[in-house]
C-alpha positions as CSV (number, residue, x, y, z in Angstrom):
1,M,18.6,-5.5,-9.8
2,T,19.8,-2.0,-10.1
3,G,17.8,-0.2,-12.8
4,S,19.7,3.0,-13.4
5,N,20.7,3.4,-9.8
6,P,23.8,2.1,-8.0
7,Y,22.7,-0.6,-5.5
8,L,23.0,1.1,-2.1
9,H,23.9,-2.0,-0.1
10,G,26.3,-3.5,-2.6
11,H,27.4,-7.1,-2.2
12,S,29.8,-7.2,0.7
13,N,29.9,-10.2,3.0
14,S,27.7,-8.4,5.6
15,V,25.0,-7.8,3.0
16,L,25.1,-11.3,1.6
17,R,25.0,-12.9,5.1
18,S,21.6,-11.1,5.5
19,H,20.4,-12.1,2.0
20,R,21.2,-15.7,2.5
21,W,19.0,-15.8,5.6
22,R,15.9,-15.0,3.5
23,T,13.5,-17.8,2.6
24,A,10.1,-17.9,1.0
25,E,8.5,-18.5,4.4
26,N,10.1,-15.5,6.1
27,S,10.1,-13.1,3.1
28,A,7.3,-14.1,0.8
29,G,4.6,-15.5,3.0
30,Y,2.0,-13.3,1.5
31,L,2.5,-14.9,-1.9
32,L,2.7,-18.6,-1.0
33,A,-1.1,-19.4,-1.1
34,E,-1.2,-18.1,-4.7
35,L,1.3,-20.6,-6.0
36,R,0.3,-23.7,-8.0
37,P,2.1,-26.6,-9.6
38,S,3.3,-25.9,-13.1
39,M,3.4,-22.1,-12.7
40,R,6.1,-20.1,-14.4
41,V,7.7,-17.8,-11.9
42,L,10.2,-14.9,-12.4
43,D,12.2,-13.8,-9.3
44,V,13.5,-10.3,-10.0
45,G,16.5,-9.2,-8.0
46,C,17.1,-12.7,-6.7
47,G,20.5,-12.1,-5.2
48,P,21.9,-15.4,-3.8
49,A,18.6,-17.0,-4.8
50,T,17.6,-18.6,-1.5
51,I,14.0,-17.4,-2.0
52,T,14.2,-18.4,-5.6
53,A,15.1,-21.9,-4.7
54,D,12.3,-22.2,-2.2
55,L,9.8,-20.9,-4.9
56,G,11.0,-23.7,-7.2
57,E,10.1,-26.3,-4.6
58,L,6.6,-24.8,-4.4
59,V,5.8,-25.1,-8.1
60,P,6.7,-28.7,-9.0
61,G,6.5,-29.2,-12.7
62,G,6.7,-25.5,-13.2
63,M,9.6,-23.2,-14.0
64,V,11.4,-20.6,-11.8
65,V,13.9,-18.1,-13.2
66,G,16.1,-15.9,-11.0
67,V,17.3,-12.6,-12.4
68,D,20.0,-10.3,-11.0
69,A,22.3,-7.7,-12.4
70,S,25.3,-9.0,-10.3
71,L,27.3,-11.7,-12.0
72,S,29.3,-12.4,-8.8
73,V,26.1,-13.0,-6.8
74,L,24.6,-15.2,-9.5
75,S,27.8,-17.2,-9.6
76,E,27.4,-17.9,-5.9
77,A,23.8,-18.8,-6.3
78,S,24.6,-21.3,-9.1
79,R,27.0,-23.0,-6.8
80,S,24.6,-23.3,-3.9
81,A,21.6,-24.3,-6.0
82,P,23.0,-25.8,-9.3
83,G,19.6,-26.7,-10.7
84,L,18.3,-23.2,-10.8
85,R,17.9,-21.2,-14.0
86,L,19.6,-17.9,-13.4
87,V,19.9,-14.9,-15.8
88,A,22.1,-11.9,-15.6
89,A,20.0,-8.8,-16.6
90,D,18.9,-5.4,-15.5
91,I,15.3,-4.8,-14.5
92,S,15.1,-2.2,-17.3
93,A,16.1,-4.7,-20.0
94,L,14.8,-8.2,-19.1
95,P,15.2,-10.7,-22.0
96,F,11.7,-12.1,-21.9
97,G,8.6,-11.8,-24.1
98,D,5.1,-10.6,-23.2
99,A,3.0,-12.9,-21.1
100,S,6.0,-15.2,-20.2
101,F,5.2,-15.7,-16.6
102,D,2.3,-16.6,-14.3
103,V,4.0,-14.9,-11.3
104,I,6.6,-12.2,-11.0
105,H,8.2,-11.7,-7.5
106,L,10.3,-8.8,-6.2
107,H,11.7,-8.6,-2.8
108,Q,13.4,-5.4,-1.6
109,V,13.9,-4.2,-5.1
110,L,11.6,-1.2,-5.8
111,Q,13.1,0.8,-3.0
112,H,16.3,1.0,-4.9
113,L,14.9,2.3,-8.2
114,D,14.5,5.9,-9.4
115,D,11.4,4.9,-11.4
116,P,9.5,2.2,-9.5
117,I,6.3,3.0,-11.3
118,G,7.9,2.6,-14.7
119,A,9.5,-0.7,-13.5
120,L,6.2,-2.1,-12.4
121,A,4.6,-1.0,-15.7
122,G,7.3,-2.7,-17.6
123,L,7.0,-5.9,-15.6
124,R,3.2,-6.0,-16.1
125,R,3.5,-6.9,-19.7
126,L,5.5,-10.0,-18.8
127,V,2.6,-11.5,-16.8
128,V,-0.1,-13.6,-18.3
129,P,-3.7,-12.4,-18.0
130,G,-4.9,-13.7,-14.6
131,G,-1.3,-13.8,-13.3
132,I,0.2,-12.0,-10.4
133,L,3.0,-9.5,-9.7
134,A,4.1,-9.7,-6.0
135,A,6.3,-7.1,-4.3
136,R,7.6,-6.6,-0.8
137,D,9.7,-3.7,0.5
138,A,10.8,-2.4,3.8
139,D,9.7,0.9,5.3
140,Y,12.8,2.3,7.0
141,A,11.1,5.3,8.7
142,A,8.7,2.9,10.5
143,M,11.5,0.7,11.9
144,T,11.5,0.6,15.7
145,W,14.0,-0.7,18.3
146,L,14.7,-1.1,22.0
147,P,16.7,-0.1,23.9
148,D,16.6,3.5,22.8
149,S,19.7,4.6,21.0
150,G,20.8,8.0,19.7
151,G,23.3,6.1,17.5
152,L,20.6,4.1,15.8
153,K,18.5,7.2,15.3
154,R,21.4,8.8,13.5
155,W,22.0,5.6,11.5
156,L,18.4,5.7,10.3
157,A,18.6,9.4,9.3
158,L,21.9,8.7,7.4
159,Y,20.4,5.6,5.7
160,E,17.4,7.6,4.4
161,A,19.7,10.3,3.2
162,C,22.0,7.9,1.4
163,G,19.1,6.0,-0.2
164,R,17.6,9.2,-1.6
165,A,21.0,10.5,-2.7
166,V,21.3,7.6,-5.1
167,G,17.8,8.0,-6.3
168,G,15.9,5.4,-4.2
169,E,13.0,5.6,-1.7
170,P,13.9,3.9,1.6
171,D,10.3,4.0,2.8
172,A,9.0,2.2,-0.3
173,G,6.9,-0.2,1.7
174,R,4.2,2.5,2.4
175,H,4.1,3.5,-1.3
176,L,3.7,0.1,-3.0
177,A,-0.1,0.2,-3.5
178,R,0.0,3.7,-5.0
179,W,2.9,2.8,-7.3
180,A,1.0,-0.2,-8.5
181,A,-2.1,1.8,-9.3
182,D,-0.1,4.4,-11.1
183,A,1.6,1.6,-13.1
184,G,-1.8,0.4,-14.4
185,F,-2.8,-2.3,-12.0
186,S,-6.5,-2.2,-11.1
187,D,-6.7,-5.2,-8.7
188,V,-4.2,-4.7,-5.9
189,T,-4.2,-6.4,-2.5
190,S,-2.0,-4.5,0.0
191,T,-0.8,-6.2,3.2
192,A,2.1,-5.8,5.7
193,S,4.4,-8.1,7.7
194,T,7.5,-7.7,9.8
195,W,10.8,-9.2,10.6
196,V,11.4,-9.1,14.4
197,Y,14.9,-9.7,15.9
198,E,14.4,-10.1,19.6
199,T,16.3,-13.1,21.0
200,R,19.8,-12.6,22.1
201,E,21.1,-14.6,19.1
202,E,18.9,-12.7,16.7
203,R,20.0,-9.3,18.0
204,A,23.6,-10.2,18.1
205,W,23.4,-11.4,14.4
206,W,21.5,-8.3,13.2
207,G,23.7,-5.9,15.2
208,S,26.9,-7.5,13.8
209,L,25.6,-7.3,10.2
210,W,25.0,-3.6,10.5
211,A,28.1,-2.8,12.5
212,E,30.1,-4.2,9.6
213,R,27.8,-2.7,6.9
214,V,28.1,0.9,8.1
215,T,31.9,0.8,7.8
216,S,32.6,-1.7,5.0
217,S,29.9,-1.7,2.3
218,A,28.6,0.3,-0.6
219,F,26.4,2.1,1.9
220,A,29.5,3.4,3.7
221,E,31.0,4.4,0.4
222,V,28.0,6.4,-0.5
223,A,27.9,8.1,2.9
224,L,31.6,9.1,2.6
225,S,31.6,10.1,-1.1
226,R,28.5,12.2,-0.8
227,G,29.8,14.0,2.3
228,L,26.9,12.7,4.4
229,A,29.2,11.2,7.1
230,D,32.9,10.8,7.9
231,E,34.8,7.8,9.0
232,A,34.7,8.7,12.6
233,E,30.9,9.0,12.6
234,L,30.6,5.6,10.8
235,E,32.8,4.0,13.4
236,G,30.5,5.5,16.1
237,L,27.4,4.0,14.3
238,A,29.1,0.6,14.2
239,D,29.6,0.9,18.0
240,A,25.9,1.7,18.4
241,W,25.0,-1.4,16.5
242,R,27.4,-3.6,18.5
243,S,25.8,-2.1,21.7
244,F,22.4,-3.0,20.5
245,G,23.4,-6.5,19.6
246,S,25.0,-7.1,23.1
247,A,22.2,-5.5,25.2
248,P,20.7,-7.8,27.8
249,Q,17.2,-7.3,26.3
250,G,15.9,-5.6,23.2
251,R,14.2,-5.9,19.9
252,F,14.4,-4.5,16.3
253,V,11.3,-4.5,14.1
254,V,11.5,-4.2,10.3
255,P,8.0,-3.5,8.8
256,H,7.3,-4.3,5.2
257,G,4.6,-3.3,2.8
258,E,3.4,-6.0,0.4
259,I,1.3,-6.0,-2.8
260,L,-0.3,-8.7,-4.9
261,C,-1.3,-7.2,-8.2
262,R,-3.5,-9.3,-10.5
263,V,-3.2,-8.7,-14.2
264,D,-6.4,-8.2,-16.2
């Protein structure tokens, strides 16, 4: 779901391997208690739609629609979950009328937009009175890891620079409640949760994803094209990620901000 910005991660295999891991339980837990049978749910920026499919299981008798701007990713999603309703559209031009949904869900979307407040305001009109808009985004600057790594510190600085170079806000998680208020929501519940990669298997998986992503993804293309890094530096960052993934002990923590916005 790109808005007017290029999607910083792109849709390389390393990115989609990460996205396919996401479930409603590990990525939308803050929303689940709000779901009821027969609800109409819109999942904006659904990617390979693993969360979307889970949401569908949680609203029996309801309707779940996944939306993404990438036709290739939606094609994959339709093969893995053939019963899902999937729509190709940009967040700035969604083909739905006012008050069409009981719940709108966004996961890791607002951080990539140059106007997240405008996007939230636009989505608000699609929610029925009494309905909910739910959003969750990472806060990159608050990520922590062990063992200490100069390479990962440089990776984080480069990621933040690339994210802002294409008009996004990598630390979106900490801004969500303010953005929602500025978009006209008066009833906003703000929470936080984390992903933690600590076992040897988890760290090897996470490290391998990022080792590939820093050299072969849209992120790498942005870093190179904007002159923010060269190929030698990106290879060094990939080595840092592989070292993290193979360390005898360690952990990586990804903190997220979350908001539940109730529509008047």
